N, C-alpha and C positions, 0 to 999 in steps of 0.2 A: 320456532323463532325463525327469522330471516337471514340469510347466508351473509356471511360478512364479504367486504373485497378488499384482498391487500396488493398492493404492488411487489410483483416478483422482478430482482433484478439478478444476474448472472453474470459472472466475469472469466476470463480464462480459459483453460480448457472444457470447464463445465460451459459456459456458452455456447463455445463449439460443439459441444456434444449434443446441446438441443436445440442448437441453429437459430437462436433468437436472445437478443441481449435483456427482454423485460416483458413481462405479460403481465394481466389483470388476472387474478384467479379468483376463486369464488368458494369459499371452506364453510361449514358450518361453525354457527356461532357457538364461542368457547374454544376452538381447533388453538392447537400450540403448534409453537415451532417443528417440536417433532412429528405434526399432522402433515404440516407443510411438507417438511424433507420426505417424509414418506411418500408423497403425493409425486413430487419429483423421483425420488429412485424408482418409481414405478416406471417413469419415462427415459431414466437413462443408468444404466448400470454403473456408471461412473461414481455415481452419489455412494454407491456401496464401496466400491473400490476404493476410493479417500475416507471412507472411517471416519475416524476421531478426528483426522486433518481436516476435516472440513467444517469452517466454523461457518455461523449464521449471525447474521446485525439484525435488528430491527429499530429504525428510524435511526439510522447512523451508529448504534452504539453495539456493542458484543452483547450476544443474548445467550441463554442456557435454552436448552433444548424444551422445559417444561413452562417457560413463559406462553401467556396466554395472549394471543393476537386479538387486535380490536380493527374495527373496521377503518380502512383508510392509512392503515399500518403501512410502509416500506419495508420489505425483507429481502435481504441479499443473503447470496449465499458464498462462502468465500474460500475457493481454493486454496493451497499453502501458498503461502509468495516466495517469491523466489529472490531467494536473497533476498491576477483581478486589477482589479481597478480600485482607486481611492487611497486609502492609507497603506503604505507598505506592510505586508505580511511577512512574519519570520519565516512559513514556513508556507509553502508553495509546489502545486502540479501545473508543467506548463507542457505543450508541446513546442516551444522554441529554444533555440541552443541555447543551453545554460550559460552563465557568464559569473564566474570564481569572485571578480573584482566586487560585481553587483552585490551579489548573496553575503557578501562580507561585510559592505556597508550597512547590511540591515542591522549590525551588532557590534559594529565599531564604534570606538568614543574614547576620550580621553583618556578615560579610567581605563582602558585596557593594555597592559603591559605586555600580553601575552596572546597572539589571535592565529590559531590554527586552524589549518584548512584540509580537507580532505577531498578529493576528487577521484569518484569510480568512473574509469572509460569502459569503454567496449572493444573488446580484446578479440583478437585473429584466432583462437584456438579455445576449444572448453572440453571437459571430460571425454577428452580423444576424437575430439571435431574439428573441421575447419569451418571456422564461423564465415558467412557472409556478411550478415547484420541481422539486429536484433530488432524485436519487437515489443514495448511495453505498456501495458495496459494498465488502469489503475479505477478504483471506485473514489474518484476525484474528492467529493465531500469528504467522506469518512477516512481518505488517507490524510487530505489537510489536518484535519482534526487530532488524528493519533500524531503527527509528526509534534505539531504546537504541545499536546499531550509529553511527548517527548522532550521537547526543550524544557518544558516547566519542570521534569523532573529532574534534568540537570540542573536547573538553577535552585531546585531544592536541596542537591546532592553536594554542590559546589558553590556555595552562595557568593553572589555578585557575578557569578559567571553568565553569559549570554550563549544563544546556541540560536543558528538558521539553516534550516535545510530548503534545497530545491530538488526536486525530483522530475526530469522528465518522462515523456510517455510519445506514443507513437513509433516510427521507424528510427533506429539511429545505425550509423554507420560504423566502422572499424575506426578506433580514436575519439569518437564522439563521446561527450561528457553525460552520464547517466545520472550522476546523482553529484553533487555540490553539499558537505557540512561542513561550519564555520562555526569554531566556538571561540570567545574574547572572554579576557578574564584579566583579572588583576596579576596572576602569576601564571608564568608557563604550565608549570603542573597540573593545575586545573583545567586550564584550557586544553591541555592533551588529553586525559583524561573524558572529559566531558565530552570532547569531537569525538574519542573511539566509542563512548556508549552510544551516542547516540548514531552513528553505523551500525554497531553493532543490535540495537533493539531496535532500528529501521526494518533491518532485514528480517526480523520474526514477527514483528507485529503489524506493520503497515501495509493498506490492503492494496500490493503493488504487484502486478506478476510478469513475468519474464518470457518470450518465447527467442529461442535460438533458431536463426534458420542459417541450416549449414550446406555445405555439399552433398551431404547426403540425407537431408531429411531435412523437414523441420519441428519442433516439438517445444512443449511448455516445460519449465523447470521449474522445480521446490525442492526446497531443503533436502527433501530426500533422494533425488536425483542424483 
């Protein structure tokens, strides 16, 4: 049978290790995600170093190693995460400075007796290093989709609660806002809980990576660093 062609996308430390962000890869018909991972491991030892912490997605959805690939699929390998136009979206990735008030307006309303905001800012030290600046990178289409899922989950767990999330990418200086999470609900308890749930879940699930540039070097950060 004719080979299939998939688009491979790479992010963060894995992109640096391979020296490219994307490429078209030809595989045998019937190849699985695991086969593509093996292909990648032959080209970078980082794949095996990351082990089970390296996730994969197919067409913007997390995929298991046994998933069979189809011609035209877009596959991304996702290192551990660090920690639009038209209608207003609840959840966005942006290269522009974040505006807490704008994010709040996405979910505020006359029924919201409690509005809770969390702003995560760039600090000048981390893990014993003096930080000069940060660089955030995202898989934007998947990141926004996952953030929307988190907002939906919060609404399901705390009925009537609305959550909006904005995350910045690119170079951020000390004091810049990296993420803004706003939860609005009829009662303050639900708003507090939903806001905390959103930021904690975002740090685990959403494909956003952080590179810390310190006075003694630069490095990618993950939950195990």
